[in-house]
C-alpha positions as CSV (number, residue, x, y, z in Angstrom):
1,X,-65.9,-165.8,-107.4
2,X,-67.2,-162.3,-107.8
3,X,-64.7,-159.4,-107.6
4,X,-65.6,-156.2,-105.9
5,X,-64.7,-153.0,-107.5
6,X,-64.5,-150.0,-105.2
7,X,-66.0,-146.7,-106.2
8,X,-65.0,-143.2,-105.2
9,X,-67.7,-143.3,-102.5
10,X,-66.2,-146.5,-101.0
11,X,-62.8,-145.0,-100.5
12,X,-62.1,-143.0,-97.3
13,X,-62.0,-139.3,-97.9
14,X,-58.6,-137.8,-98.0
15,X,-58.2,-135.1,-95.4
16,X,-57.1,-131.7,-96.6
17,X,-55.0,-130.6,-93.6
18,X,-54.7,-127.0,-94.7
19,X,-58.4,-126.6,-95.3
20,X,-59.3,-128.4,-92.0
21,X,-56.9,-126.1,-90.0
22,X,-58.2,-123.0,-91.8
23,X,-61.9,-124.0,-91.1
24,X,-61.1,-124.6,-87.4
25,X,-59.4,-121.2,-87.1
26,X,-62.2,-119.4,-88.8
27,X,-64.8,-121.1,-86.5
28,X,-62.7,-120.4,-83.4
29,X,-62.4,-116.7,-84.3
30,X,-66.1,-116.5,-84.8
31,X,-66.9,-118.2,-81.5
32,X,-64.2,-116.4,-79.4
33,X,-65.4,-113.1,-80.8
34,X,-69.0,-113.9,-79.9
35,X,-68.9,-115.7,-76.5
36,X,-65.3,-115.3,-75.5
37,X,-62.6,-117.8,-74.5
38,X,-64.5,-119.1,-71.5
39,X,-67.8,-119.4,-73.3
40,X,-66.4,-121.1,-76.4
41,X,-66.0,-124.8,-76.3
42,X,-64.0,-127.1,-78.5
43,X,-67.1,-129.1,-79.5
44,X,-69.0,-126.0,-80.4
45,X,-66.1,-124.7,-82.6
46,X,-65.6,-128.0,-84.3
47,X,-69.4,-128.3,-85.0
48,X,-69.4,-124.8,-86.5
49,X,-66.5,-125.9,-88.8
50,X,-68.2,-129.1,-89.6
51,X,-65.2,-131.1,-88.3
52,X,-64.8,-133.8,-85.7
53,X,-63.8,-132.3,-82.3
54,X,-60.9,-134.8,-82.0
55,X,-59.1,-132.9,-84.8
56,X,-58.7,-129.9,-82.6
57,X,-56.2,-131.8,-80.5
58,X,-54.5,-133.1,-83.6
59,X,-54.0,-129.7,-85.1
60,X,-53.7,-127.4,-82.1
61,X,-53.1,-129.6,-79.1
62,X,-55.7,-128.0,-76.8
63,X,-58.3,-125.3,-76.6
64,X,-55.5,-123.0,-75.5
65,X,-53.5,-123.9,-78.6
66,X,-56.5,-123.3,-80.8
67,X,-57.1,-119.9,-79.1
68,X,-53.5,-118.8,-79.5
69,X,-53.4,-119.8,-83.2
70,X,-56.8,-118.1,-83.9
71,X,-55.7,-114.9,-82.3
72,X,-52.3,-115.0,-83.9
73,X,-53.9,-115.3,-87.4
74,X,-56.3,-112.5,-86.6
75,X,-53.5,-110.2,-85.5
76,X,-51.6,-110.2,-88.8
77,X,-49.6,-107.0,-88.7
78,X,-47.6,-107.8,-91.9
79,X,-50.2,-106.2,-94.2
80,X,-49.9,-103.0,-92.2
81,X,-46.2,-102.8,-92.7
82,X,-46.3,-103.0,-96.5
83,X,-46.0,-99.2,-96.9
84,X,-43.3,-96.5,-96.6
85,X,-42.9,-95.1,-93.1
86,X,-44.1,-91.6,-94.2
87,X,-47.6,-93.0,-95.3
88,X,-48.2,-95.4,-92.4
89,X,-51.1,-93.4,-90.9
90,X,-53.0,-93.1,-94.2
91,X,-52.3,-96.7,-95.0
92,X,-53.5,-98.2,-91.7
93,X,-56.6,-96.0,-91.6
94,X,-57.5,-96.9,-95.2
95,X,-57.1,-100.6,-94.4
96,X,-59.4,-100.5,-91.5
97,X,-62.0,-97.9,-92.6
98,X,-62.2,-98.7,-96.3
99,X,-61.2,-102.4,-96.5
100,X,-63.6,-105.3,-96.3
101,X,-63.1,-107.5,-93.2
102,X,-64.4,-111.0,-93.3
103,X,-62.9,-112.2,-90.1
104,X,-64.1,-111.2,-86.6
105,X,-62.5,-108.2,-84.9
106,X,-59.3,-109.4,-83.0
107,X,-59.9,-106.6,-80.5
108,X,-63.2,-108.2,-79.5
109,X,-61.5,-111.6,-79.3
110,X,-58.9,-110.1,-76.9
111,X,-61.3,-108.2,-74.8
112,X,-63.7,-111.1,-74.3
113,X,-60.8,-113.3,-73.2
114,X,-59.3,-111.0,-70.6
115,X,-61.3,-112.4,-67.7
116,X,-59.7,-115.9,-68.0
117,X,-56.2,-116.0,-66.6
118,X,-54.9,-118.5,-69.1
119,X,-56.4,-116.6,-72.1
120,X,-55.1,-113.3,-70.7
121,X,-51.5,-114.6,-70.8
122,X,-52.0,-115.8,-74.4
123,X,-53.5,-112.4,-75.4
124,X,-50.7,-110.4,-73.9
125,X,-47.9,-112.6,-75.3
126,X,-49.6,-112.8,-78.8
127,X,-50.2,-109.1,-78.9
128,X,-46.5,-108.5,-78.2
129,X,-45.2,-111.1,-80.6
130,X,-47.6,-110.4,-83.5
131,X,-48.1,-106.6,-83.2
132,X,-45.9,-104.6,-80.9
133,X,-42.5,-106.4,-81.5
134,X,-42.8,-106.6,-85.3
135,X,-44.1,-103.0,-85.5
136,X,-41.3,-101.8,-83.2
137,X,-38.7,-103.5,-85.4
138,X,-40.3,-101.9,-88.5
139,X,-40.2,-98.5,-86.9
140,X,-36.7,-98.9,-85.8
141,X,-34.6,-96.9,-83.4
142,X,-34.1,-97.2,-79.6
143,X,-37.7,-96.3,-78.9
144,X,-39.3,-98.3,-81.7
145,X,-41.1,-100.6,-79.2
146,X,-42.4,-97.7,-77.3
147,X,-43.8,-96.0,-80.4
148,X,-45.3,-99.4,-81.5
149,X,-47.0,-99.6,-78.1
150,X,-48.5,-96.1,-78.6
151,X,-49.8,-97.1,-82.1
152,X,-51.4,-100.2,-80.5
153,X,-53.0,-98.2,-77.7
154,X,-54.3,-95.6,-80.1
155,X,-55.8,-98.2,-82.4
156,X,-57.3,-100.2,-79.5
157,X,-59.0,-97.1,-78.1
158,X,-60.3,-95.9,-81.5
159,X,-61.7,-99.2,-82.5
160,X,-63.2,-99.8,-79.0
161,X,-65.3,-96.7,-79.3
162,X,-66.1,-97.1,-83.0
163,X,-67.0,-100.8,-83.2
164,X,-67.4,-102.2,-79.7
165,X,-68.9,-99.3,-77.7
166,X,-70.2,-97.2,-80.6
167,X,-70.6,-93.6,-79.9
168,X,-73.7,-91.8,-81.3
169,X,-71.5,-89.2,-83.0
170,X,-70.2,-92.0,-85.3
171,X,-73.6,-93.5,-86.1
172,X,-73.3,-92.4,-89.7
173,X,-69.7,-93.4,-90.1
174,X,-66.3,-91.7,-89.5
175,X,-66.3,-88.1,-90.7
176,X,-63.4,-86.7,-92.7
177,X,-62.0,-84.6,-89.8
178,X,-61.9,-87.6,-87.5
179,X,-60.2,-89.7,-90.2
180,X,-57.5,-87.1,-90.7
181,X,-57.0,-86.9,-86.9
182,X,-56.5,-90.6,-86.7
183,X,-54.1,-90.6,-89.7
184,X,-52.1,-87.8,-88.2
185,X,-52.1,-89.4,-84.7
186,X,-50.9,-92.7,-86.0
187,X,-48.3,-91.0,-88.2
188,X,-47.1,-88.9,-85.2
189,X,-46.7,-92.1,-83.1
190,X,-44.6,-93.7,-85.9
191,X,-42.5,-90.6,-86.4
192,X,-41.8,-90.0,-82.8
193,X,-41.0,-86.7,-81.2
194,X,-39.7,-83.9,-83.4
195,X,-36.2,-82.8,-82.7
């Protein structure tokens, strides 16, 4: 009787859950930043990630769950808060203007999703949970949430006109005066009104 010896090729591949989840999130961010929530399908996202579409349900439960997780990961405010309060404006501007960004712009993901009622609810709750509330706690004080909302509004407006609806005046980049204005505006929002 011949015995069969298995080879590495015969054994089922072990799934790397962390890598699979990460690849699905990256693909989802890319798709949602390109065609929006409504235009992006689970099969398209899974195909881009090179993963079976059935795994979306396993890891995220649904398209809504995948969208929420992809947006939450894109809206990581923690790296913005790793600075003293007095240098927040410079720190944030340096992060966005000087840093390398591999992932799609979360603002684009949010804007393209706003026409879908389900996605709109996810965007608003995720923005509050992942940006405004943590930033408000970091700022502190009775009006911390209000000041955090001002920072969010300022950043959203600036990045809309710089990246999404680029104005001709910024075709060659952000000039030094505009950079200082943005740093000072963000810092002023963090500091609050002067006594």
